C-alpha positions in Angstrom: 24.6 -93.5 14.1 21.1 -92.9 16.2 22.4 -89.5 17.7 23.3 -88.5 13.9 19.8 -89.6 12.9 18.0 -88.1 15.7 20.4 -84.4 15.0 18.4 -84.9 11.3 15.3 -85.3 12.3 15.6 -82.2 15.3 16.9 -80.1 12.2 14.0 -81.3 9.9 11.7 -80.6 12.8 13.2 -77.1 13.4 13.0 -75.9 9.8 9.4 -77.1 9.5 8.3 -75.3 12.0 9.8 -72.0 10.8 8.3 -72.7 7.5 5.1 -73.0 9.5 5.6 -69.9 11.0 6.4 -67.9 7.9 4.0 -69.3 6.3 0.8 -66.5 7.2 3.2 -63.6 6.9 4.2 -64.6 3.5 0.3 -64.9 2.6 -0.3 -61.3 4.5 2.4 -59.9 2.4 1.0 -60.8 -1.0 -2.7 -59.9 0.2 -1.0 -56.5 1.1 0.7 -56.1 -2.2 -2.4 -56.7 -3.8 -4.4 -54.5 -1.9 -1.6 -51.6 -2.7 -1.8 -52.2 -6.6 -5.7 -52.1 -6.6 -6.1 -48.7 -4.3 -2.8 -47.2 -6.0 -4.7 -44.7 -8.6 -7.3 -43.5 -5.6 -4.1 -42.5 -3.2 -3.1 -39.5 -5.6 -3.7 -36.8 -2.6 -2.8 -38.6 1.0 -2.6 -35.2 2.6 -5.9 -34.0 1.4 -7.6 -37.4 2.2 -6.1 -37.2 5.8 -7.3 -33.7 6.0 -10.6 -34.4 4.9 -11.1 -37.3 7.5 -10.4 -35.1 10.2 -13.0 -32.4 9.3 -15.4 -35.4 9.2 -17.0 -34.0 5.7 -17.8 -37.3 4.2 -20.6 -37.5 7.3 -23.6 -35.8 5.7 -25.8 -36.5 8.8 -25.9 -35.0 12.4 -22.1 -35.5 13.1 -21.9 -32.3 10.6 -24.8 -30.0 12.1 -23.1 -30.9 15.6 -19.3 -29.6 14.2 -21.3 -26.3 12.7 -23.1 -25.6 16.2 -19.8 -26.3 18.3 -18.5 -23.9 15.7 -20.9 -21.4 16.4 -20.7 -21.7 20.1 -17.8 -21.2 20.2 -16.0 -18.6 23.0 -16.3 -14.9 21.6 -14.4 -13.5 24.1 -10.6 -13.9 22.4 -9.8 -14.0 18.9 -6.9 -16.0 17.5 -5.3 -15.2 13.9 -2.9 -16.9 11.9 -1.6 -15.1 8.8 -0.6 -18.1 6.9 2.3 -17.3 4.0 5.4 -18.3 2.8 8.9 -16.3 2.6 8.8 -13.4 0.1 5.3 -13.1 -0.3 4.5 -9.4 1.4 3.6 -11.4 4.6 5.2 -8.7 7.2 3.5 -5.9 5.5 0.7 -8.0 6.0 1.6 -8.4 9.7 2.1 -4.9 10.0 -1.4 -3.8 9.2 -2.5 -5.7 12.4 1.0 -4.8 14.6 -0.6 -1.1 14.3 -4.2 -1.9 15.4 -4.7 -0.9 19.4 -6.6 -3.8 20.2 -4.2 -6.9 18.4 -1.4 -8.9 21.2 0.8 -9.4 17.4 3.5 -12.2 17.7 6.2 -12.1 14.7 7.5 -15.3 13.4 7.5 -16.9 17.2 8.8 -20.2 15.3 12.1 -18.8 13.9 14.2 -19.6 17.0 12.7 -23.4 16.8 14.0 -24.1 13.0 17.5 -22.1 13.7 18.0 -24.3 16.9 16.8 -27.7 15.0 18.7 -27.1 11.8 19.1 -29.2 9.8 15.8 -31.0 10.3 13.7 -31.2 7.5 10.3 -28.7 7.3 8.4 -31.5 7.3 9.2 -33.4 11.2 9.0 -30.1 12.2 5.4 -29.4 12.2 4.0 -31.0 15.1 6.5 -28.9 17.2 5.4 -25.6 15.3 1.5 -26.5 15.8 2.1 -27.3 19.4 4.1 -24.0 19.9 1.0 -22.3 18.6 -1.2 -23.7 20.8 0.7 -22.3 24.2 1.2 -18.8 22.3 -2.2 -18.4 21.5 -3.0 -19.1 25.4 -0.5 -16.4 26.1 2.0 -19.3 27.6 5.2 -18.2 26.0 7.2 -20.5 28.4 7.6 -22.9 25.4 9.9 -20.4 23.7 12.9 -21.1 26.4 13.3 -24.7 24.8 14.8 -22.8 21.9 16.4 -19.7 22.9 18.8 -21.6 25.0 18.1 -19.1 27.8 15.7 -19.8 31.2 15.4 -16.4 31.9 13.7 -15.5 28.5 12.9 -11.4 28.3 11.2 -9.5 25.5 14.5 -8.6 23.9 14.7 -11.8 22.2 11.4 -12.6 20.5 8.9 -11.4 18.4 10.6 -8.7 16.6 10.5 -6.7 19.4 12.1 -3.7 18.5 9.0 -3.1 15.9 6.5 -4.6 18.2 4.1 -2.2 19.3 3.2 -3.9 22.6 6.5 -4.6 23.5 7.5 -0.7 22.7 4.7 0.5 24.5 3.5 1.4 28.1 3.3 -0.4 30.0 6.4 -2.2 28.8 8.4 0.4 27.6 7.9 4.6 27.2 9.3 4.9 23.8 5.5 4.8 22.0 2.0 5.0 22.6 -0.1 2.1 21.9 -2.9 4.0 19.7 -0.5 6.1 17.9 -0.7 4.4 13.8 3.3 4.6 12.3 6.3 2.6 11.6 8.2 2.1 15.0 11.0 3.1 15.4 13.8 0.5 15.9 16.4 2.6 17.6 14.3 3.9 19.9 12.6 1.0 20.8 15.8 -1.0 21.3 17.0 1.4 24.3 14.1 0.1 26.3 14.7 -2.2 29.5 14.2 -5.7 28.6 10.9 -7.3 30.5 10.7 -10.2 32.4 8.4 -12.8 29.5 6.0 -13.3 32.2 5.1 -9.7 32.4 4.4 -10.3 28.6 2.1 -13.0 29.0 0.0 -11.0 31.4 -0.3 -8.0 28.6 -1.2 -10.9 26.0 -4.3 -11.4 28.0 -5.5 -8.0 28.1 -6.0 -8.3 24.3 -9.0 -9.4 22.4 -7.0 -10.5 19.4 -4.1 -12.1 19.4 -2.5 -12.4 15.6 0.7 -14.6 14.9 2.3 -14.4 11.4 5.1 -17.2 10.2 5.9 -18.6 7.0 6.9 -21.9 8.9 3.5 -24.0 8.5 3.8 -25.8 5.5 -0.1 -26.3 4.5 -3.3 -25.8 6.4 -3.6 -29.6 7.0 -1.2 -28.9 10.1 -3.7 -26.3 11.5 -6.6 -28.8 11.4 -6.5 -29.6 15.2 -6.3 -26.0 16.1 -8.8 -24.8 13.8 -11.2 -27.6 15.6 -10.6 -26.4 19.2 -13.7 -24.8 20.3 -11.2 -23.1 22.9 -9.1 -20.9 20.1 -11.8 -19.9 17.5 -8.7 -20.0 15.5 -9.1 -17.8 12.0 -6.9 -18.2 9.4 -6.1 -15.5 6.7 -4.0 -16.9 3.9 -1.8 -14.8 1.6 -0.7 -15.6 -1.7 1.6 -14.0 -4.3 2.2 -14.2 -7.9 4.9 -17.2 -7.7 7.3 -15.3 -10.7 7.5 -12.1 -8.3 8.0 -14.5 -5.0 11.0 -16.3 -7.2 12.5 -13.1 -8.2 12.1 -11.8 -4.4 13.7 -15.0 -3.2 16.5 -15.1 -5.8 17.6 -11.4 -4.4 17.3 -12.7 -0.6 18.8 -16.0 -1.4 21.7 -16.1 0.7 19.4 -15.2 3.8 16.9 -18.2 2.3 19.2 -20.9 1.9 19.3 -23.2 5.1 15.2 -22.6 5.1 14.9 -23.9 1.5 17.2 -26.9 2.7 14.6 -27.7 5.3 12.0 -27.5 2.9 13.2 -29.2 0.3 14.2 -32.2 2.8 10.9 -32.6 3.5 10.2 -34.1 0.2 13.6 -35.7 0.1 11.8 -39.5 -0.1 10.9 -38.0 -4.0 13.4 -38.8 -6.2 12.7 -35.3 -8.2 13.8 -33.5 -4.8 16.2 -35.9 -3.9 18.7 -35.4 -6.8 18.5 -31.3 -6.2 19.9 -31.9 -2.7 23.6 -32.2 -3.8 23.7 -29.9 -6.7 27.2 -28.8 -8.6 28.9 -26.6 -5.8 28.8 -23.6 -8.3 25.2 -23.0 -8.6 24.1 -24.7 -5.4 22.3 -21.8 -3.2 20.3 -20.4 -6.3 19.4 -24.3 -7.1 18.7 -24.7 -3.4 16.2 -21.4 -3.3 14.5 -22.1 -6.8 13.4 -25.7 -6.1 12.3 -25.0 -2.9 9.7 -22.3 -4.8 8.4 -25.9 -6.7 7.8 -27.2 -3.4 6.0 -24.2 -2.2 3.6 -24.2 -5.2 2.9 -27.9 -4.4 1.6 -26.6 -0.9 -0.3 -23.5 -2.2 -2.3 -26.0 -4.4 -2.7 -28.7 -1.8 -4.2 -25.7 0.7 -6.2 -24.8 -2.6 -7.9 -28.4 -2.4 -8.1 -28.4 1.2 -10.8 -25.6 1.4 -12.4 -26.5 -1.7 -13.3 -29.7 0.1 -13.8 -28.3 3.6 -17.0 -28.0 5.4 -18.8 -24.8 5.5 -18.0 -23.9 8.9 -14.3 -24.2 7.8 -14.6 -21.7 4.8 -16.0 -19.5 7.3 -13.1 -19.1 9.2 -10.6 -18.8 6.2 -10.1 -15.7 4.4 -8.1 -16.2 0.9 -6.1 -12.8 0.2 -3.4 -12.3 -2.7 -0.8 -9.5 -2.0 -1.3 -7.7 -5.1 -5.0 -7.2 -4.7 -3.7 -5.9 -1.1 -1.5 -3.0 -2.5 -3.3 -2.1 -5.5 -6.8 -1.6 -3.5 -5.4 -1.4 0.1 -8.0 0.4 2.0 -11.0 -2.1 0.6 -8.5 -5.1 1.7 -7.8 -3.5 4.9 -11.5 -3.6 5.6 -12.4 -6.8 4.6 -9.2 -8.2 6.6 -10.4 -6.6 9.8 -14.0 -7.1 9.4 -12.8 -10.7 9.3 -10.9 -10.3 12.4 -13.1 -8.6 14.7 -11.6 -5.7 14.3 -12.6 -1.6 13.5 -10.5 0.4 10.9 -10.2 3.9 11.5 -9.7 6.7 9.3 -5.4 6.9 10.5 -4.7 3.1 9.8 -6.3 3.9 6.5 -3.7 6.7 6.2 -1.3 4.8 7.1 -1.5 1.6 4.5 -2.2 4.2 1.6 1.3 5.8 2.4 2.9 2.6 2.5 1.8 1.6 -0.7 2.2 4.6 -2.3 6.3 5.1 -1.7 8.7 6.3 -4.3 10.0 3.1 -6.2 10.6 -0.3 -5.1 14.0 -1.4 -3.5 15.5 -5.2 -2.5 18.6 -4.1 -1.1 17.1 -4.7 2.4 14.4 -6.9 1.6 13.7 -7.7 5.0 12.9 -4.1 6.1 9.1 -2.6 6.2 8.8 0.5 4.0 6.7 2.8 2.1 6.8 1.1 -1.8 5.6 2.0 -4.9 2.8 -0.7 -5.5 3.0 -1.3 -9.3 6.4 -1.4 -9.2 6.8 -4.2 -6.3 4.4 -6.0 -8.1 5.7 -6.1 -12.0 9.8 -6.1 -10.9 9.7 -9.5 -11.6 9.4 -8.9 -15.5 12.6 -6.9 -15.9 14.4 -8.8 -13.4 14.1 -12.5 -14.3 15.2 -14.1 -17.7 12.7 -15.7 -19.9 14.0 -19.0 -19.0 13.3 -18.4 -15.4 10.1 -17.2 -15.9 9.1 -20.3 -17.9 10.6 -22.4 -15.3 8.3 -20.9 -12.5 5.2 -20.9 -15.0 6.0 -24.8 -15.9 5.9 -25.9 -12.2 3.6 -23.4 -10.8 1.1 -23.3 -13.7 -1.6 -25.1 -11.9 -1.7 -23.3 -8.9 -1.0 -20.0 -11.2 -4.5 -20.6 -12.9 -6.6 -21.4 -9.7 -5.3 -18.0 -8.2 -6.3 -15.9 -11.4 -2.3 -15.5 -12.6 -1.8 -15.1 -16.6 1.0 -16.9 -18.1 3.5 -14.9 -20.2 3.0 -15.1 -24.0 6.7 -16.0 -24.8 7.7 -15.9 -28.7 9.2 -19.1 -29.1 10.1 -18.6 -32.7 
């Protein structure tokens, strides 16, 4: 009898002790829920708020002046440019304008290998690795690429669009072209060059005053904040925009080539119910839905970037250039001079003639969309009007309407009667 009572008392004591331990956690949980409810209306743009904290734009005192002073005192011996764009915006053409300049060491989409190796990882989770790779590449350390190429003996024949890269295809790495000559590289000729060890390319990189990376795998400007703040990099950002309807049209034409990366972009938003439903669409239209819905995410990211810059301190805005593809191809010489001035480069008659020829070609063909070629600028700009249905245009204008307005793109007047 005594043993039973002892057991009962022991059980009661244990239960009572457990309850005492849980009471603080229950109270804390209730407080947190109340706090979340109270703060919910203020949490509309966490990415923007995080970026603002990193930039310390709320500090109007001496910290801001010190930040500006640090910006002014950055090393001027080397300039680093990032061409911030997304797929099918004309970024390859923009990058080619830097590839042609004799003072530029140009890197074409170096993060491609990473995305292919880590597929099907979502784009959001890869952003830290993308930034770390950029940090190494800007310092002419290309050893990081060995992690994603599967080849410890890395050579020039595996990176940076090497068959059309003027540094790789010119002396001292190759005699196929002269570095000062302006014009598109013949990939077949350059392809015959002997591959060089990656360390030789690193040595060449260190000789150039301007290093430019063009890629499409940085989702938003917030990812670049630590690099912009780094006084040792002097990082400057050129962001390329294009009419979302033209981008959507081009993406649909290249949908098979873009489906994997579209899935990665969509998975970066998989926590949102709207995007989660579209990750498993009907098989008959799966590819097109992936590519189309990724366009919606892209417009969301563009809008966030615009808000980032609107709220950024002055020293950040001085290190940022906004460019529309339409302005570049309709006014090529004017925009070329603006790009080069921002990048501490000097234009030349040969490069100006090159950019005019590239935007005044015959027609516009999407049969080989990833090939840089001379095209009719006006036809390239307005091709979407002939190729997208009324429903497709309305869809893009619906989910990209706000960013279109901020970028100055007019919506179409569709007669609904």
